[in-house]
VMD Tcl script that draws the C-alpha trace (Angstrom):
set ca {
  {0.03 16.86 -64.99}
  {1.93 14.51 -67.32}
  {5.68 15.05 -67.50}
  {8.54 13.92 -69.65}
  {10.26 11.68 -69.00}
  {7.84 9.25 -67.39}
  {8.33 5.52 -67.10}
  {7.00 2.54 -65.19}
  {9.28 0.00 -63.56}
  {8.16 -3.53 -62.87}
  {11.00 -5.58 -61.45}
  {13.84 -5.38 -63.96}
  {11.51 -4.20 -66.76}
  {11.10 -0.61 -67.87}
  {8.02 0.57 -69.72}
  {8.02 3.91 -71.55}
  {6.82 5.36 -74.82}
  {8.80 6.66 -77.77}
  {7.69 7.87 -81.19}
  {7.61 4.26 -82.38}
  {4.85 3.38 -79.92}
  {2.93 6.66 -79.81}
  {2.63 7.12 -83.58}
  {2.13 3.49 -84.52}
  {-1.22 2.09 -85.57}
  {-1.32 0.21 -82.27}
  {-0.58 3.44 -80.42}
  {-3.37 5.31 -82.17}
  {-5.81 2.59 -81.16}
  {-4.67 2.04 -77.58}
  {-4.10 5.69 -76.78}
  {-7.35 7.02 -78.19}
  {-8.77 9.39 -75.64}
  {-5.37 10.75 -74.66}
  {-5.01 14.50 -75.12}
  {-2.07 16.88 -75.31}
  {0.74 15.79 -73.00}
  {-1.21 12.76 -71.77}
  {0.93 10.96 -74.33}
  {4.10 11.57 -72.35}
  {2.67 10.51 -68.98}
  {2.14 7.38 -66.96}
  {-1.49 6.87 -67.95}
  {-0.51 6.39 -71.59}
  {2.22 3.93 -70.63}
  {-0.16 1.80 -68.59}
  {-2.72 1.85 -71.39}
  {-0.32 1.02 -74.19}
  {1.43 -1.87 -72.45}
  {-1.70 -3.05 -70.62}
  {0.25 -3.50 -67.40}
  {-1.49 -4.03 -64.09}
  {1.31 -3.38 -61.63}
  {4.52 -1.43 -61.45}
  {6.02 1.71 -59.97}
  {5.62 5.11 -61.64}
  {8.71 7.26 -62.09}
  {9.27 10.65 -63.64}
  {12.39 12.76 -64.09}
  {11.47 16.26 -65.30}
  {15.12 17.28 -65.55}
  {15.68 14.42 -67.98}
  {18.82 16.12 -69.35}
  {20.50 15.03 -66.11}
  {20.89 11.54 -67.46}
  {22.62 10.28 -64.33}
  {19.16 10.28 -62.74}
  {17.84 7.82 -65.32}
  {18.20 4.10 -65.87}
  {20.98 3.50 -68.41}
  {18.52 2.31 -71.05}
  {16.73 5.65 -70.98}
  {19.88 7.71 -70.49}
  {21.31 6.26 -73.69}
  {18.18 7.20 -75.60}
  {18.12 10.74 -74.25}
  {21.59 11.31 -75.68}
  {20.06 10.52 -79.08}
  {16.78 12.30 -78.30}
  {15.55 13.09 -81.81}
  {15.77 9.48 -82.90}
  {13.26 8.48 -80.24}
  {11.09 11.51 -79.40}
  {11.32 14.06 -82.21}
  {7.65 13.69 -83.22}
  {6.50 13.57 -79.62}
  {8.46 16.70 -78.80}
  {6.91 18.62 -81.68}
  {3.35 17.44 -81.10}
  {2.84 16.58 -77.46}
  {5.17 18.82 -75.47}
  {2.83 21.58 -74.34}
  {3.91 25.17 -73.73}
  {4.39 24.62 -70.01}
  {6.65 21.63 -70.76}
  {8.76 23.80 -73.05}
  {8.86 26.67 -70.55}
  {10.12 24.27 -67.91}
  {12.99 23.34 -70.22}
  {13.74 26.95 -71.15}
  {13.82 27.89 -67.48}
  {15.88 25.00 -66.13}
  {17.82 23.04 -68.73}
  {21.31 23.55 -70.20}
  {21.63 25.87 -73.21}
  {21.33 23.22 -75.91}
  {17.94 22.19 -74.52}
  {16.81 25.78 -73.90}
  {17.47 26.61 -77.54}
  {15.59 23.54 -78.75}
  {12.59 24.29 -76.54}
  {12.53 28.00 -77.49}
  {12.54 27.15 -81.19}
  {9.63 24.76 -80.67}
  {7.72 27.25 -78.53}
  {7.76 29.74 -81.40}
  {5.68 27.31 -83.43}
  {3.07 26.96 -80.66}
  {1.79 30.52 -80.29}
  {3.05 31.24 -76.78}
  {0.65 33.34 -74.74}
  {1.65 36.46 -72.88}
  {1.50 34.42 -69.68}
  {3.93 31.88 -71.18}
  {6.38 34.66 -72.01}
  {6.02 36.21 -68.56}
  {6.94 32.89 -66.97}
  {10.12 32.84 -69.02}
  {10.87 36.41 -67.93}
  {10.39 35.30 -64.31}
  {12.39 32.11 -64.33}
  {14.81 31.73 -67.24}
  {18.32 32.96 -67.96}
  {19.00 36.49 -69.21}
  {19.20 35.47 -72.86}
  {15.71 34.00 -72.83}
  {14.28 36.71 -70.62}
  {15.38 39.18 -73.29}
  {13.88 37.10 -76.07}
  {10.61 36.70 -74.18}
  {10.39 40.42 -73.38}
  {10.95 41.39 -77.03}
  {8.24 38.98 -78.10}
  {5.86 40.10 -75.36}
  {6.04 43.67 -76.67}
  {4.83 42.45 -80.07}
  {1.82 40.75 -78.46}
  {0.15 43.80 -76.90}
  {0.88 43.06 -73.24}
  {-1.98 43.98 -70.95}
  {-1.59 46.17 -67.89}
  {-2.04 43.03 -65.82}
  {0.89 41.40 -67.64}
  {3.09 44.41 -66.94}
  {2.16 44.89 -63.30}
  {2.99 41.23 -62.56}
  {6.43 41.71 -64.09}
  {6.91 44.88 -62.01}
  {6.03 43.02 -58.83}
  {7.71 39.68 -59.32}
  {10.44 39.74 -61.97}
  {14.12 40.72 -62.07}
  {14.96 44.41 -61.67}
  {15.82 45.09 -65.32}
  {12.41 43.85 -66.42}
  {10.63 45.66 -63.63}
  {12.05 48.88 -65.08}
  {11.09 47.97 -68.63}
  {7.60 46.96 -67.58}
  {7.08 50.16 -65.57}
  {8.05 52.30 -68.56}
  {5.70 50.34 -70.79}
  {2.88 50.52 -68.25}
  {3.12 54.30 -68.12}
  {2.69 54.34 -71.89}
  {-0.49 52.30 -71.51}
  {-2.29 54.55 -69.03}
  {-2.41 52.37 -65.90}
  {-5.66 52.29 -63.97}
  {-5.89 53.10 -60.28}
  {-6.36 49.38 -59.72}
  {-3.06 48.68 -61.50}
  {-1.24 51.25 -59.39}
  {-2.84 50.02 -56.19}
  {-1.69 46.46 -56.95}
  {1.88 47.69 -57.37}
  {1.68 49.60 -54.07}
  {0.52 46.44 -52.35}
  {2.94 43.92 -53.81}
  {6.04 45.44 -55.43}
  {9.41 46.54 -54.11}
  {9.72 49.95 -52.45}
  {11.05 51.70 -55.56}
  {7.89 50.90 -57.48}
  {5.59 51.48 -54.51}
  {6.90 55.05 -54.48}
  {6.44 55.49 -58.22}
  {2.96 54.00 -58.16}
  {1.89 56.11 -55.17}
  {3.02 59.29 -56.92}
  {1.10 58.29 -60.02}
  {-1.99 57.36 -58.04}
  {-2.20 60.78 -56.41}
  {-2.36 62.41 -59.85}
  {-5.28 60.22 -60.99}
  {-8.19 61.16 -58.74}
  {-8.00 58.08 -56.51}
  {-11.19 56.95 -54.80}
  {-11.79 56.33 -51.13}
  {-11.97 52.65 -52.03}
  {-8.41 52.81 -53.39}
  {-7.15 54.32 -50.14}
  {-9.22 51.94 -48.01}
  {-7.59 48.90 -49.61}
  {-4.12 50.34 -49.20}
  {-4.82 50.97 -45.50}
  {-5.86 47.35 -45.13}
  {-3.31 45.49 -47.19}
  {-0.17 47.49 -47.94}
  {3.03 48.05 -45.95}
  {3.03 50.34 -42.93}
  {4.31 53.48 -44.68}
  {1.56 53.30 -47.27}
  {-1.11 52.50 -44.72}
  {-0.17 55.79 -43.05}
  {-0.13 57.74 -46.32}
  {-3.47 56.31 -47.41}
  {-5.09 56.89 -44.01}
  {-4.01 60.53 -44.06}
  {-5.50 60.91 -47.52}
  {-8.69 59.18 -46.49}
  {-9.19 61.55 -43.54}
  {-9.33 64.49 -45.95}
  {-12.12 62.86 -47.94}
  {-14.92 62.23 -45.43}
  {-14.73 58.43 -45.32}
  {-18.08 56.69 -45.19}
  {-19.17 54.30 -42.49}
  {-18.80 51.43 -44.96}
  {-15.18 52.34 -45.59}
  {-14.37 52.74 -41.92}
  {-16.15 49.52 -41.06}
  {-14.06 47.64 -43.62}
  {-10.82 49.04 -42.19}
  {-11.97 48.26 -38.66}
  {-12.54 44.65 -39.69}
  {-9.57 43.94 -41.96}
  {-6.64 46.27 -41.32}
  {-3.92 45.98 -38.71}
  {-4.59 46.72 -35.06}
  {-3.48 50.37 -35.23}
  {-5.82 51.21 -38.07}
  {-8.65 49.15 -36.66}
  {-8.44 51.44 -33.63}
  {-8.34 54.60 -35.73}
  {-11.26 53.47 -37.87}
  {-13.34 52.38 -34.86}
  {-12.79 55.68 -33.07}
  {-13.78 57.69 -36.12}
  {-16.73 55.45 -36.93}
  {-18.20 55.97 -33.46}
  {-18.38 59.72 -34.16}
  {-20.42 59.12 -37.35}
  {-23.59 57.52 -35.98}
  {-22.80 53.96 -37.06}
  {-25.63 51.60 -37.89}
  {-26.22 48.41 -35.94}
  {-24.96 46.53 -38.99}
  {-21.67 48.46 -38.86}
  {-21.28 47.58 -35.22}
  {-22.19 43.91 -35.57}
  {-19.69 43.50 -38.43}
  {-16.88 44.93 -36.30}
  {-17.82 42.71 -33.37}
  {-17.63 39.66 -35.64}
  {-14.41 40.51 -37.46}
  {-12.13 42.86 -35.54}
  {-9.58 42.32 -32.76}
  {-10.78 41.46 -29.25}
  {-10.03 44.96 -27.87}
  {-12.49 46.54 -30.26}
  {-15.10 43.84 -29.97}
  {-15.50 44.76 -26.31}
  {-15.53 48.49 -27.01}
  {-18.09 48.21 -29.79}
  {-20.21 45.77 -27.80}
  {-20.43 48.30 -24.97}
  {-21.32 51.06 -27.41}
  {-24.01 48.90 -28.98}
  {-25.41 48.01 -25.57}
  {-25.67 51.67 -24.56}
  {-27.26 52.50 -27.89}
  {-29.86 49.76 -27.39}
  {-30.62 50.92 -23.84}
  {-31.14 54.48 -25.06}
  {-33.71 53.25 -27.56}
  {-35.56 51.50 -24.77}
}
mol new
graphics top color blue
foreach p $ca { graphics top sphere $p radius 0.5 }
foreach p [lrange $ca 0 end-1] q [lrange $ca 1 end] { graphics top cylinder $p $q radius 0.2 }
display resetview
């Protein structure tokens, strides 16, 4: 990835690109083949100045001018005179989101204004909700609601964002008829408050054995127990039990193995458990398989 501000140092010399170089006739010729934010990276610098040696440097938090050589720090304080065109054309959405999430307010505002001209995706807005200050989280949320957020967008906010936006996203998700898969994801990855809400919703939506199987394998202990109890009322298949025996925690591997052995498991079921489960059950299943083979003989 190419980042602003990038420069190359060769001895006492600094090489970097400003609008004057990038948008000049010489720049158009030398930098042909560069795309998007290639123009703000090291590759473009090496191409433009035709240098053969030097040390690459980049300072993504360029607003902290004490990290820069004085020559560049002075230019940053007069940013628009040197990079206004570059900022408007070659700063990509992720570059702007980085600024909105990390820079002082004057830079956040500048980057937000530019982002509005670049058709930010829902994913762009979600990243701002995750990482920026409250003012820009609020702006991003308001804009996200105008862009028809998907259930995936909302469940990621529920699982990974700040509490206020988890609440907002949950309310919006309920308006959008979440699928069992959406609810299962929240049970697996969100905070307890939303695990509870999602579990309650799931039970009203005719969940499948596959839903419960995955919760038994991958969720927290409380929900493994809840899902296992539900699964027992629904005549789990050998395939479902085999999966749990291979991929859940030790307690539920044991439960699934014990139940599977009462359901006339196939040799394939048994071989899969031997290959994938804990050592205790490998031995148990191996003995069962051996006895089964001997009976056939």
